[in-house]
N, CA, C, O and the ligand as a Tripos MOL2 file, in Angstrom:
@<TRIPOS>MOLECULE
protein
  301   299    76     0     0
PROTEIN
NO_CHARGES

@<TRIPOS>ATOM
      1 N         118.8890   44.7420  -23.8560 N.3       1 MET1
      2 CA        118.2200   43.8130  -22.9350 C.3       1 MET1
      3 C         118.9750   43.7110  -21.6070 C.2       1 MET1
      4 O         118.3860   43.5690  -20.5350 O.2       1 MET1
      5 N         120.2950   43.7910  -21.7240 N.am      2 LYS2
      6 CA        121.1370   43.7100  -20.5400 C.3       2 LYS2
      7 C         120.8580   44.8760  -19.5830 C.2       2 LYS2
      8 O         120.8440   44.7280  -18.3610 O.2       2 LYS2
      9 N         120.6360   46.0470  -20.2050 N.am      3 TYR3
     10 CA        120.4080   47.2370  -19.3850 C.3       3 TYR3
     11 C         119.0640   47.1840  -18.6740 C.2       3 TYR3
     12 O         118.9100   47.6700  -17.5530 O.2       3 TYR3
     13 N         118.1080   46.5870  -19.3470 N.am      4 LEU4
     14 CA        116.7840   46.4490  -18.7500 C.3       4 LEU4
     15 C         116.8610   45.5830  -17.4920 C.2       4 LEU4
     16 O         116.2020   45.8500  -16.4880 O.2       4 LEU4
     17 N         117.6800   44.5450  -17.5800 N.am      5 LEU5
     18 CA        117.8550   43.6540  -16.4350 C.3       5 LEU5
     19 C         118.5270   44.4020  -15.2760 C.2       5 LEU5
     20 O         118.1450   44.2640  -14.1140 O.2       5 LEU5
     21 N         119.5370   45.1950  -15.6330 N.am      6 LEU6
     22 CA        120.2400   45.9810  -14.6120 C.3       6 LEU6
     23 C         119.2840   46.9620  -13.9360 C.2       6 LEU6
     24 O         119.3080   47.1650  -12.7220 O.2       6 LEU6
     25 N         118.4390   47.5640  -14.7850 N.am      7 LEU7
     26 CA        117.4640   48.5170  -14.2610 C.3       7 LEU7
     27 C         116.4990   47.8200  -13.3090 C.2       7 LEU7
     28 O         116.1500   48.3560  -12.2570 O.2       7 LEU7
     29 N         116.0790   46.6320  -13.6880 N.am      8 LEU8
     30 CA        115.1700   45.8590  -12.8490 C.3       8 LEU8
     31 C         115.8090   45.5190  -11.5060 C.2       8 LEU8
     32 O         115.1720   45.6120  -10.4570 O.2       8 LEU8
     33 N         117.0600   45.1290  -11.5580 N.am      9 VAL9
     34 CA        117.7900   44.7880  -10.3320 C.3       9 VAL9
     35 C         117.9140   46.0160   -9.4380 C.2       9 VAL9
     36 O         117.7190   45.9530   -8.2240 O.2       9 VAL9
     37 N         118.2480   47.1420  -10.0830 N.am     10 ALA10
     38 CA        118.3820   48.3840   -9.3250 C.3      10 ALA10
     39 C         117.0650   48.7680   -8.6540 C.2      10 ALA10
     40 O         117.0380   49.1710   -7.4910 O.2      10 ALA10
     41 N         115.9840   48.6350   -9.4020 N.am     11 LEU11
     42 CA        114.6650   48.9480   -8.8600 C.3      11 LEU11
     43 C         114.3200   48.0310   -7.6910 C.2      11 LEU11
     44 O         113.7510   48.4580   -6.6850 O.2      11 LEU11
     45 N         114.6810   46.7590   -7.8540 N.am     12 LEU12
     46 CA        114.4120   45.7800   -6.8080 C.3      12 LEU12
     47 C         115.1670   46.1440   -5.5330 C.2      12 LEU12
     48 O         114.6260   46.0580   -4.4300 O.2      12 LEU12
     49 N         116.4230   46.5510   -5.7000 N.am     13 ILE13
     50 CA        117.2490   46.9220   -4.5460 C.3      13 ILE13
     51 C         116.6480   48.1490   -3.8450 C.2      13 ILE13
     52 O         116.5420   48.2010   -2.6190 O.2      13 ILE13
     53 N         116.2610   49.1280   -4.6650 N.am     14 ILE14
     54 CA        115.6770   50.3440   -4.0900 C.3      14 ILE14
     55 C         114.3700   50.0180   -3.3550 C.2      14 ILE14
     56 O         114.1070   50.5320   -2.2680 O.2      14 ILE14
     57 N         113.5660   49.1590   -3.9710 N.am     15 TRP15
     58 CA        112.2890   48.7930   -3.3650 C.3      15 TRP15
     59 C         112.5020   48.0650   -2.0330 C.2      15 TRP15
     60 O         111.8060   48.3130   -1.0490 O.2      15 TRP15
     61 N         113.4910   47.1530   -2.0340 N.am     16 GLN16
     62 CA        113.8080   46.4080   -0.8120 C.3      16 GLN16
     63 C         114.2740   47.3640    0.2910 C.2      16 GLN16
     64 O         113.8660   47.2680    1.4490 O.2      16 GLN16
     65 N         115.1340   48.2780   -0.1150 N.am     17 TRP17
     66 CA        115.6950   49.2330    0.8440 C.3      17 TRP17
     67 C         114.5960   50.1170    1.4450 C.2      17 TRP17
     68 O         114.5730   50.3920    2.6450 O.2      17 TRP17
     69 N         113.6730   50.5580    0.5490 N.am     18 ARG18
     70 CA        112.5890   51.4290    1.0100 C.3      18 ARG18
     71 C         111.6500   50.7090    1.9630 C.2      18 ARG18
     72 O         111.2510   51.2710    2.9830 O.2      18 ARG18
     73 N         111.2930   49.4680    1.6430 N.am     19 SER19
     74 CA        110.3730   48.7340    2.4980 C.3      19 SER19
     75 C         111.0370   48.4160    3.8410 C.2      19 SER19
     76 O         110.3830   48.3950    4.8840 O.2      19 SER19
     77 N         112.3310   48.1740    3.7910 N.am     20 HIS20
     78 CA        113.0580   47.9220    5.0310 C.3      20 HIS20
     79 C         113.0700   49.1770    5.9000 C.2      20 HIS20
     80 O         112.8710   49.1170    7.1140 O.2      20 HIS20
     81 N         113.3090   50.3150    5.2460 N.am     21 ARG21
     82 CA        113.3520   51.5860    5.9710 C.3      21 ARG21
     83 C         111.9950   51.9050    6.5910 C.2      21 ARG21
     84 O         111.9130   52.3630    7.7310 O.2      21 ARG21
     85 N         110.9280   51.6570    5.8220 N.am     22 ASP22
     86 CA        109.5750   51.9120    6.3330 C.3      22 ASP22
     87 C         109.2810   51.0470    7.5480 C.2      22 ASP22
     88 O         108.6680   51.4940    8.5170 O.2      22 ASP22
     89 N         109.7350   49.7880    7.4750 N.am     23 ARG23
     90 CA        109.4940   48.8830    8.5920 C.3      23 ARG23
     91 C         110.2390   49.3770    9.8290 C.2      23 ARG23
     92 O         109.7120   49.3380   10.9400 O.2      23 ARG23
     93 N         111.4600   49.8370    9.6250 N.am     24 GLU24
     94 CA        112.2540   50.3510   10.7390 C.3      24 GLU24
     95 C         111.5680   51.5590   11.3710 C.2      24 GLU24
     96 O         111.5400   51.7100   12.5930 O.2      24 GLU24
     97 N         111.0280   52.3960   10.5310 N.am     25 ALA25
     98 CA        110.3670   53.6080   11.0260 C.3      25 ALA25
     99 C         109.1170   53.2540   11.8190 C.2      25 ALA25
    100 O         108.8060   53.8920   12.8240 O.2      25 ALA25
    101 N         108.4000   52.2280   11.3560 N.am     26 ARG26
    102 CA        107.1760   51.8350   12.0460 C.3      26 ARG26
    103 C         107.4830   51.1870   13.3810 C.2      26 ARG26
    104 O         106.7080   51.2960   14.3310 O.2      26 ARG26
    105 N         108.6320   50.5070   13.4460 N.am     27 LYS27
    106 CA        108.9830   49.7830   14.6700 C.3      27 LYS27
    107 C         109.2040   50.7480   15.8360 C.2      27 LYS27
    108 O         108.9050   50.4420   16.9900 O.2      27 LYS27
    109 N         109.7280   51.9020   15.5020 N.am     28 LYS28
    110 CA        110.0290   52.8850   16.5430 C.3      28 LYS28
    111 C         108.7410   53.3930   17.1940 C.2      28 LYS28
    112 O         107.8400   53.8430   16.4860 O.2      28 LYS28
    113 N         108.6340   53.3320   18.4950 N.am     29 PRO29
    114 CA        107.4410   53.8590   19.1510 C.3      29 PRO29
    115 C         107.4360   55.3820   19.0830 C.2      29 PRO29
    116 O         108.4940   56.0100   19.1230 O.2      29 PRO29
    117 N         106.2680   55.9670   18.9820 N.am     30 PRO30
    118 CA        106.2230   57.4280   18.9350 C.3      30 PRO30
    119 C         106.7440   58.0150   20.2410 C.2      30 PRO30
    120 O         106.5270   57.4470   21.3120 O.2      30 PRO30
    121 N         107.4190   59.1300   20.1550 N.am     31 PRO31
    122 CA        107.9530   59.7250   21.3810 C.3      31 PRO31
    123 C         106.8350   60.0370   22.3670 C.2      31 PRO31
    124 O         105.8600   60.7160   22.0470 O.2      31 PRO31
    125 N         107.0100   59.5260   23.5530 N.am     32 ARG32
    126 CA        105.9730   59.7130   24.5590 C.3      32 ARG32
    127 C         106.4860   60.5800   25.6910 C.2      32 ARG32
    128 O         107.6940   60.7400   25.8620 O.2      32 ARG32
    129 N         105.5800   61.1310   26.4530 N.am     33 GLY33
    130 CA        105.9750   61.8680   27.6500 C.3      33 GLY33
    131 C         106.4550   63.2640   27.3670 C.2      33 GLY33
    132 O         105.7800   64.0490   26.6990 O.2      33 GLY33
    133 N         107.6180   63.5660   27.8760 N.am     34 SER34
    134 CA        108.1950   64.9130   27.9060 C.3      34 SER34
    135 C         107.7150   65.8710   26.8170 C.2      34 SER34
    136 O         107.2890   66.9860   27.1200 O.2      34 SER34
    137 N         107.7790   65.4500   25.5560 N.am     35 ALA35
    138 CA        107.4710   66.3670   24.4750 C.3      35 ALA35
    139 C         105.9880   66.7380   24.4270 C.2      35 ALA35
    140 O         105.6350   67.8950   24.1980 O.2      35 ALA35
    141 N         105.1270   65.7440   24.6450 N.am     36 LYS36
    142 CA        103.7070   66.0130   24.4570 C.3      36 LYS36
    143 C         102.9970   66.4190   25.7480 C.2      36 LYS36
    144 O         101.9930   67.1310   25.7180 O.2      36 LYS36
    145 N         103.5240   65.9630   26.8680 N.am     37 GLN37
    146 CA        102.8570   66.2730   28.1230 C.3      37 GLN37
    147 C         103.0210   67.7410   28.4710 C.2      37 GLN37
    148 O         104.1120   68.2990   28.3490 O.2      37 GLN37
    149 N         101.9270   68.3680   28.9070 N.am     38 PRO38
    150 CA        102.0560   69.7600   29.3230 C.3      38 PRO38
    151 C         102.9310   69.8570   30.5630 C.2      38 PRO38
    152 O         102.8530   69.0230   31.4650 O.2      38 PRO38
    153 N         103.7530   70.8780   30.5900 N.am     39 ILE39
    154 CA        104.6500   71.0580   31.7290 C.3      39 ILE39
    155 C         103.8580   71.6720   32.8740 C.2      39 ILE39
    156 O         103.0990   72.6230   32.6880 O.2      39 ILE39
    157 N         104.0500   71.1130   34.0520 N.am     40 GLU40
    158 CA        103.3560   71.6470   35.2140 C.3      40 GLU40
    159 C         103.9870   72.9820   35.5930 C.2      40 GLU40
    160 O         105.1940   73.0710   35.8210 O.2      40 GLU40
    161 N         103.1500   74.0200   35.6570 N.am     41 MET41
    162 CA        103.6560   75.3450   35.9590 C.3      41 MET41
    163 C         103.2800   75.7430   37.3840 C.2      41 MET41
    164 O         102.2050   75.4110   37.8840 O.2      41 MET41
    165 N         104.1790   76.4480   38.0020 N.am     42 VAL42
    166 CA        103.8930   76.9900   39.3300 C.3      42 VAL42
    167 C         104.2340   78.4830   39.3240 C.2      42 VAL42
    168 O         105.0340   78.9450   38.5100 O.2      42 VAL42
    169 N         103.6270   79.2130   40.2260 N.am     43 ALA43
    170 CA        103.9220   80.6360   40.3390 C.3      43 ALA43
    171 C         104.7630   80.8830   41.5850 C.2      43 ALA43
    172 O         104.5340   80.2960   42.6430 O.2      43 ALA43
    173 N         105.7270   81.7550   41.4300 N.am     44 CYS44
    174 CA        106.5610   82.1290   42.5700 C.3      44 CYS44
    175 C         105.6980   82.8760   43.5850 C.2      44 CYS44
    176 O         104.9870   83.8150   43.2280 O.2      44 CYS44
    177 N         105.7590   82.4600   44.8430 N.am     45 LEU45
    178 CA        104.9340   83.0870   45.8810 C.3      45 LEU45
    179 C         105.4020   84.5090   46.1710 C.2      45 LEU45
    180 O         104.6400   85.3110   46.7120 O.2      45 LEU45
    181 N         106.6210   84.8240   45.8250 N.am     46 ASN46
    182 CA        107.1510   86.1450   46.1260 C.3      46 ASN46
    183 C         106.9000   87.1550   45.0120 C.2      46 ASN46
    184 O         106.4600   88.2730   45.2800 O.2      46 ASN46
    185 N         107.1760   86.7760   43.7650 N.am     47 CYS47
    186 CA        107.0390   87.7390   42.6730 C.3      47 CYS47
    187 C         105.9770   87.3330   41.6470 C.2      47 CYS47
    188 O         105.6380   88.1290   40.7710 O.2      47 CYS47
    189 N         105.4540   86.1240   41.7380 N.am     48 GLY48
    190 CA        104.3830   85.7100   40.8330 C.3      48 GLY48
    191 C         104.8380   85.1980   39.4860 C.2      48 GLY48
    192 O         104.0130   84.8820   38.6290 O.2      48 GLY48
    193 N         106.1300   85.1120   39.2910 N.am     49 THR49
    194 CA        106.6540   84.5960   38.0250 C.3      49 THR49
    195 C         106.2600   83.1290   37.8550 C.2      49 THR49
    196 O         106.3870   82.3180   38.7730 O.2      49 THR49
    197 N         105.7780   82.8140   36.6510 N.am     50 HIS50
    198 CA        105.4310   81.4230   36.3680 C.3      50 HIS50
    199 C         106.6460   80.6940   35.8260 C.2      50 HIS50
    200 O         107.3650   81.1990   34.9640 O.2      50 HIS50
    201 N         106.8560   79.5160   36.3410 N.am     51 LEU51
    202 CA        107.9660   78.7000   35.8580 C.3      51 LEU51
    203 C         107.6060   77.2290   35.9970 C.2      51 LEU51
    204 O         106.6690   76.8610   36.7050 O.2      51 LEU51
    205 N         108.3780   76.3970   35.3000 N.am     52 ALA52
    206 CA        108.1370   74.9580   35.3610 C.3      52 ALA52
    207 C         108.3780   74.4560   36.7730 C.2      52 ALA52
    208 O         109.3300   74.8570   37.4430 O.2      52 ALA52
    209 N         107.4940   73.5710   37.2070 N.am     53 ALA53
    210 CA        107.5980   73.0500   38.5730 C.3      53 ALA53
    211 C         108.9500   72.3940   38.8210 C.2      53 ALA53
    212 O         109.4860   72.4340   39.9290 O.2      53 ALA53
    213 N         109.4930   71.7840   37.7550 N.am     54 ALA54
    214 CA        110.7830   71.1020   37.8940 C.3      54 ALA54
    215 C         111.9130   72.0990   38.1580 C.2      54 ALA54
    216 O         112.9210   71.7500   38.7720 O.2      54 ALA54
    217 N         111.7440   73.3410   37.6920 N.am     55 ASP55
    218 CA        112.7870   74.3560   37.8750 C.3      55 ASP55
    219 C         112.5760   75.1820   39.1340 C.2      55 ASP55
    220 O         113.4450   75.9660   39.5170 O.2      55 ASP55
    221 N         111.4210   75.0110   39.7820 N.am     56 ALA56
    222 CA        111.1020   75.8610   40.9130 C.3      56 ALA56
    223 C         111.8830   75.4560   42.1570 C.2      56 ALA56
    224 O         112.3190   74.3140   42.3000 O.2      56 ALA56
    225 N         112.0450   76.4270   43.0480 N.am     57 VAL57
    226 CA        112.6490   76.1660   44.3500 C.3      57 VAL57
    227 C         111.4940   75.9720   45.3190 C.2      57 VAL57
    228 O         110.6260   76.8370   45.4330 O.2      57 VAL57
    229 N         111.4800   74.8550   46.0080 N.am     58 HIS58
    230 CA        110.3520   74.5460   46.8710 C.3      58 HIS58
    231 C         110.6570   74.8940   48.3180 C.2      58 HIS58
    232 O         111.6440   74.4400   48.8960 O.2      58 HIS58
    233 N         109.7900   75.7030   48.8780 N.am     59 GLY59
    234 CA        109.9260   76.0670   50.2750 C.3      59 GLY59
    235 C         108.8290   75.4240   51.0880 C.2      59 GLY59
    236 O         108.0480   74.6300   50.5630 O.2      59 GLY59
    237 N         108.7600   75.7570   52.3670 N.am     60 SER60
    238 CA        107.7680   75.1430   53.2410 C.3      60 SER60
    239 C         106.3620   75.6490   52.9290 C.2      60 SER60
    240 O         105.3810   74.9770   53.2500 O.2      60 SER60
    241 N         106.2490   76.8210   52.3110 N.am     61 GLN61
    242 CA        104.9320   77.3840   52.0180 C.3      61 GLN61
    243 C         104.5200   77.2140   50.5580 C.2      61 GLN61
    244 O         103.3480   77.3870   50.2210 O.2      61 GLN61
    245 N         105.4570   76.8820   49.7040 N.am     62 GLY62
    246 CA        105.1180   76.7200   48.2930 C.3      62 GLY62
    247 C         106.3460   76.7980   47.4120 C.2      62 GLY62
    248 O         107.4600   76.5050   47.8470 O.2      62 GLY62
    249 N         106.1300   77.2020   46.1500 N.am     63 SER63
    250 CA        107.2190   77.2160   45.1830 C.3      63 SER63
    251 C         107.6680   78.6420   44.8980 C.2      63 SER63
    252 O         106.8870   79.5910   44.9700 O.2      63 SER63
    253 N         108.9480   78.7610   44.5710 N.am     64 TYR64
    254 CA        109.5390   80.0590   44.2790 C.3      64 TYR64
    255 C         110.4070   79.9650   43.0270 C.2      64 TYR64
    256 O         110.8180   78.8780   42.6200 O.2      64 TYR64
    257 N         110.6810   81.1320   42.4180 N.am     65 CYS65
    258 CA        111.4970   81.1400   41.2140 C.3      65 CYS65
    259 C         112.9700   81.0290   41.5580 C.2      65 CYS65
    260 O         113.7690   80.6140   40.7180 O.2      65 CYS65
    261 N         113.3410   81.3890   42.7680 N.am     66 SER66
    262 CA        114.7510   81.3210   43.1540 C.3      66 SER66
    263 C         114.8640   81.1560   44.6650 C.2      66 SER66
    264 O         113.9110   81.4060   45.4020 O.2      66 SER66
    265 N         116.0250   80.7370   45.1070 N.am     67 ALA67
    266 CA        116.2660   80.5690   46.5390 C.3      67 ALA67
    267 C         116.1700   81.9120   47.2600 C.2      67 ALA67
    268 O         115.7780   81.9920   48.4240 O.2      67 ALA67
    269 N         116.5390   82.9570   46.5350 N.am     68 GLU68
    270 CA        116.4940   84.2970   47.1150 C.3      68 GLU68
    271 C         115.0590   84.6870   47.4670 C.2      68 GLU68
    272 O         114.7970   85.2260   48.5420 O.2      68 GLU68
    273 N         114.1360   84.4070   46.5470 N.am     69 HIS69
    274 CA        112.7320   84.7410   46.7930 C.3      69 HIS69
    275 C         112.1420   83.8620   47.8820 C.2      69 HIS69
    276 O         111.2640   84.2930   48.6290 O.2      69 HIS69
    277 N         112.6220   82.6320   47.9710 N.am     70 ARG70
    278 CA        112.1380   81.7650   49.0440 C.3      70 ARG70
    279 C         112.5580   82.3490   50.3950 C.2      70 ARG70
    280 O         111.7650   82.4000   51.3360 O.2      70 ARG70
    281 N         113.7970   82.7800   50.4730 N.am     71 GLN71
    282 CA        114.3070   83.3820   51.7190 C.3      71 GLN71
    283 C         113.5110   84.6330   52.0650 C.2      71 GLN71
    284 O         113.1130   84.8380   53.2120 O.2      71 GLN71
    285 N         113.2870   85.4720   51.0410 N.am     72 ARG72
    286 CA        112.6020   86.7400   51.2630 C.3      72 ARG72
    287 C         111.1640   86.5230   51.7490 C.2      72 ARG72
    288 O         110.6620   87.2600   52.5980 O.2      72 ARG72
    289 N         110.5240   85.5050   51.1960 N.am     73 HIS73
    290 CA        109.1250   85.2680   51.5110 C.3      73 HIS73
    291 C         108.9480   84.5270   52.8220 C.2      73 HIS73
    292 O         107.9890   84.7780   53.5520 O.2      73 HIS73
    293 N         109.8470   83.6300   53.1250 N.am     74 GLU74
    294 CA        109.6490   82.7910   54.2890 C.3      74 GLU74
    295 C         110.4120   83.2860   55.5150 C.2      74 GLU74
    296 O         110.2840   82.7190   56.6000 O.2      74 GLU74
    297 N         111.2010   84.3370   55.3430 N.am     75 ALA75
    298 CA        111.9570   84.8690   56.4570 C.3      75 ALA75
    299 C         111.0170   85.5240   57.4750 C.2      75 ALA75
    300 O         111.4740   86.0370   58.4970 O.2      75 ALA75
    301 ZN        110.1880   85.1120   42.4450 Zn       76 ZN76
@<TRIPOS>BOND
     1     1     2 1
     2     2     3 1
     3     3     4 2
     4     3     5 am
     5     5     6 1
     6     6     7 1
     7     7     8 2
     8     7     9 am
     9     9    10 1
    10    10    11 1
    11    11    12 2
    12    11    13 am
    13    13    14 1
    14    14    15 1
    15    15    16 2
    16    15    17 am
    17    17    18 1
    18    18    19 1
    19    19    20 2
    20    19    21 am
    21    21    22 1
    22    22    23 1
    23    23    24 2
    24    23    25 am
    25    25    26 1
    26    26    27 1
    27    27    28 2
    28    27    29 am
    29    29    30 1
    30    30    31 1
    31    31    32 2
    32    31    33 am
    33    33    34 1
    34    34    35 1
    35    35    36 2
    36    35    37 am
    37    37    38 1
    38    38    39 1
    39    39    40 2
    40    39    41 am
    41    41    42 1
    42    42    43 1
    43    43    44 2
    44    43    45 am
    45    45    46 1
    46    46    47 1
    47    47    48 2
    48    47    49 am
    49    49    50 1
    50    50    51 1
    51    51    52 2
    52    51    53 am
    53    53    54 1
    54    54    55 1
    55    55    56 2
    56    55    57 am
    57    57    58 1
    58    58    59 1
    59    59    60 2
    60    59    61 am
    61    61    62 1
    62    62    63 1
    63    63    64 2
    64    63    65 am
    65    65    66 1
    66    66    67 1
    67    67    68 2
    68    67    69 am
    69    69    70 1
    70    70    71 1
    71    71    72 2
    72    71    73 am
    73    73    74 1
    74    74    75 1
    75    75    76 2
    76    75    77 am
    77    77    78 1
    78    78    79 1
    79    79    80 2
    80    79    81 am
    81    81    82 1
    82    82    83 1
    83    83    84 2
    84    83    85 am
    85    85    86 1
    86    86    87 1
    87    87    88 2
    88    87    89 am
    89    89    90 1
    90    90    91 1
    91    91    92 2
    92    91    93 am
    93    93    94 1
    94    94    95 1
    95    95    96 2
    96    95    97 am
    97    97    98 1
    98    98    99 1
    99    99   100 2
   100    99   101 am
   101   101   102 1
   102   102   103 1
   103   103   104 2
   104   103   105 am
   105   105   106 1
   106   106   107 1
   107   107   108 2
   108   107   109 am
   109   109   110 1
   110   110   111 1
   111   111   112 2
   112   111   113 am
   113   113   114 1
   114   114   115 1
   115   115   116 2
   116   115   117 am
   117   117   118 1
   118   118   119 1
   119   119   120 2
   120   119   121 am
   121   121   122 1
   122   122   123 1
   123   123   124 2
   124   123   125 am
   125   125   126 1
   126   126   127 1
   127   127   128 2
   128   127   129 am
   129   129   130 1
   130   130   131 1
   131   131   132 2
   132   131   133 am
   133   133   134 1
   134   134   135 1
   135   135   136 2
   136   135   137 am
   137   137   138 1
   138   138   139 1
   139   139   140 2
   140   139   141 am
   141   141   142 1
   142   142   143 1
   143   143   144 2
   144   143   145 am
   145   145   146 1
   146   146   147 1
   147   147   148 2
   148   147   149 am
   149   149   150 1
   150   150   151 1
   151   151   152 2
   152   151   153 am
   153   153   154 1
   154   154   155 1
   155   155   156 2
   156   155   157 am
   157   157   158 1
   158   158   159 1
   159   159   160 2
   160   159   161 am
   161   161   162 1
   162   162   163 1
   163   163   164 2
   164   163   165 am
   165   165   166 1
   166   166   167 1
   167   167   168 2
   168   167   169 am
   169   169   170 1
   170   170   171 1
   171   171   172 2
   172   171   173 am
   173   173   174 1
   174   174   175 1
   175   175   176 2
   176   175   177 am
   177   177   178 1
   178   178   179 1
   179   179   180 2
   180   179   181 am
   181   181   182 1
   182   182   183 1
   183   183   184 2
   184   183   185 am
   185   185   186 1
   186   186   187 1
   187   187   188 2
   188   187   189 am
   189   189   190 1
   190   190   191 1
   191   191   192 2
   192   191   193 am
   193   193   194 1
   194   194   195 1
   195   195   196 2
   196   195   197 am
   197   197   198 1
   198   198   199 1
   199   199   200 2
   200   199   201 am
   201   201   202 1
   202   202   203 1
   203   203   204 2
   204   203   205 am
   205   205   206 1
   206   206   207 1
   207   207   208 2
   208   207   209 am
   209   209   210 1
   210   210   211 1
   211   211   212 2
   212   211   213 am
   213   213   214 1
   214   214   215 1
   215   215   216 2
   216   215   217 am
   217   217   218 1
   218   218   219 1
   219   219   220 2
   220   219   221 am
   221   221   222 1
   222   222   223 1
   223   223   224 2
   224   223   225 am
   225   225   226 1
   226   226   227 1
   227   227   228 2
   228   227   229 am
   229   229   230 1
   230   230   231 1
   231   231   232 2
   232   231   233 am
   233   233   234 1
   234   234   235 1
   235   235   236 2
   236   235   237 am
   237   237   238 1
   238   238   239 1
   239   239   240 2
   240   239   241 am
   241   241   242 1
   242   242   243 1
   243   243   244 2
   244   243   245 am
   245   245   246 1
   246   246   247 1
   247   247   248 2
   248   247   249 am
   249   249   250 1
   250   250   251 1
   251   251   252 2
   252   251   253 am
   253   253   254 1
   254   254   255 1
   255   255   256 2
   256   255   257 am
   257   257   258 1
   258   258   259 1
   259   259   260 2
   260   259   261 am
   261   261   262 1
   262   262   263 1
   263   263   264 2
   264   263   265 am
   265   265   266 1
   266   266   267 1
   267   267   268 2
   268   267   269 am
   269   269   270 1
   270   270   271 1
   271   271   272 2
   272   271   273 am
   273   273   274 1
   274   274   275 1
   275   275   276 2
   276   275   277 am
   277   277   278 1
   278   278   279 1
   279   279   280 2
   280   279   281 am
   281   281   282 1
   282   282   283 1
   283   283   284 2
   284   283   285 am
   285   285   286 1
   286   286   287 1
   287   287   288 2
   288   287   289 am
   289   289   290 1
   290   290   291 1
   291   291   292 2
   292   291   293 am
   293   293   294 1
   294   294   295 1
   295   295   296 2
   296   295   297 am
   297   297   298 1
   298   298   299 1
   299   299   300 2
@<TRIPOS>SUBSTRUCTURE
     1 MET1         2 RESIDUE 1 A MET
     2 LYS2         6 RESIDUE 1 A LYS
     3 TYR3        10 RESIDUE 1 A TYR
     4 LEU4        14 RESIDUE 1 A LEU
     5 LEU5        18 RESIDUE 1 A LEU
     6 LEU6        22 RESIDUE 1 A LEU
     7 LEU7        26 RESIDUE 1 A LEU
     8 LEU8        30 RESIDUE 1 A LEU
     9 VAL9        34 RESIDUE 1 A VAL
    10 ALA10       38 RESIDUE 1 A ALA
    11 LEU11       42 RESIDUE 1 A LEU
    12 LEU12       46 RESIDUE 1 A LEU
    13 ILE13       50 RESIDUE 1 A ILE
    14 ILE14       54 RESIDUE 1 A ILE
    15 TRP15       58 RESIDUE 1 A TRP
    16 GLN16       62 RESIDUE 1 A GLN
    17 TRP17       66 RESIDUE 1 A TRP
    18 ARG18       70 RESIDUE 1 A ARG
    19 SER19       74 RESIDUE 1 A SER
    20 HIS20       78 RESIDUE 1 A HIS
    21 ARG21       82 RESIDUE 1 A ARG
    22 ASP22       86 RESIDUE 1 A ASP
    23 ARG23       90 RESIDUE 1 A ARG
    24 GLU24       94 RESIDUE 1 A GLU
    25 ALA25       98 RESIDUE 1 A ALA
    26 ARG26      102 RESIDUE 1 A ARG
    27 LYS27      106 RESIDUE 1 A LYS
    28 LYS28      110 RESIDUE 1 A LYS
    29 PRO29      114 RESIDUE 1 A PRO
    30 PRO30      118 RESIDUE 1 A PRO
    31 PRO31      122 RESIDUE 1 A PRO
    32 ARG32      126 RESIDUE 1 A ARG
    33 GLY33      130 RESIDUE 1 A GLY
    34 SER34      134 RESIDUE 1 A SER
    35 ALA35      138 RESIDUE 1 A ALA
    36 LYS36      142 RESIDUE 1 A LYS
    37 GLN37      146 RESIDUE 1 A GLN
    38 PRO38      150 RESIDUE 1 A PRO
    39 ILE39      154 RESIDUE 1 A ILE
    40 GLU40      158 RESIDUE 1 A GLU
    41 MET41      162 RESIDUE 1 A MET
    42 VAL42      166 RESIDUE 1 A VAL
    43 ALA43      170 RESIDUE 1 A ALA
    44 CYS44      174 RESIDUE 1 A CYS
    45 LEU45      178 RESIDUE 1 A LEU
    46 ASN46      182 RESIDUE 1 A ASN
    47 CYS47      186 RESIDUE 1 A CYS
    48 GLY48      190 RESIDUE 1 A GLY
    49 THR49      194 RESIDUE 1 A THR
    50 HIS50      198 RESIDUE 1 A HIS
    51 LEU51      202 RESIDUE 1 A LEU
    52 ALA52      206 RESIDUE 1 A ALA
    53 ALA53      210 RESIDUE 1 A ALA
    54 ALA54      214 RESIDUE 1 A ALA
    55 ASP55      218 RESIDUE 1 A ASP
    56 ALA56      222 RESIDUE 1 A ALA
    57 VAL57      226 RESIDUE 1 A VAL
    58 HIS58      230 RESIDUE 1 A HIS
    59 GLY59      234 RESIDUE 1 A GLY
    60 SER60      238 RESIDUE 1 A SER
    61 GLN61      242 RESIDUE 1 A GLN
    62 GLY62      246 RESIDUE 1 A GLY
    63 SER63      250 RESIDUE 1 A SER
    64 TYR64      254 RESIDUE 1 A TYR
    65 CYS65      258 RESIDUE 1 A CYS
    66 SER66      262 RESIDUE 1 A SER
    67 ALA67      266 RESIDUE 1 A ALA
    68 GLU68      270 RESIDUE 1 A GLU
    69 HIS69      274 RESIDUE 1 A HIS
    70 ARG70      278 RESIDUE 1 A ARG
    71 GLN71      282 RESIDUE 1 A GLN
    72 ARG72      286 RESIDUE 1 A ARG
    73 HIS73      290 RESIDUE 1 A HIS
    74 GLU74      294 RESIDUE 1 A GLU
    75 ALA75      298 RESIDUE 1 A ALA
    76 ZN76       301 GROUP 0 **** ****
């Protein structure tokens, strides 16, 4: 009988822990932005390589894959 009580207590602890963990998981907002949003792509005006707008080098006429291509195109 003693063991049954211990088992019950153990189950109760596990159940409490699990429900607490589930609540914690629900509280967290789903990751927004960066991961799900499509990355804006631009093409290099000099060689046509597509790259993320954030990584592009911006010149007076548009975007480039590198400073070298910007110089070559806008010179
Ligand atoms: Zn380029």
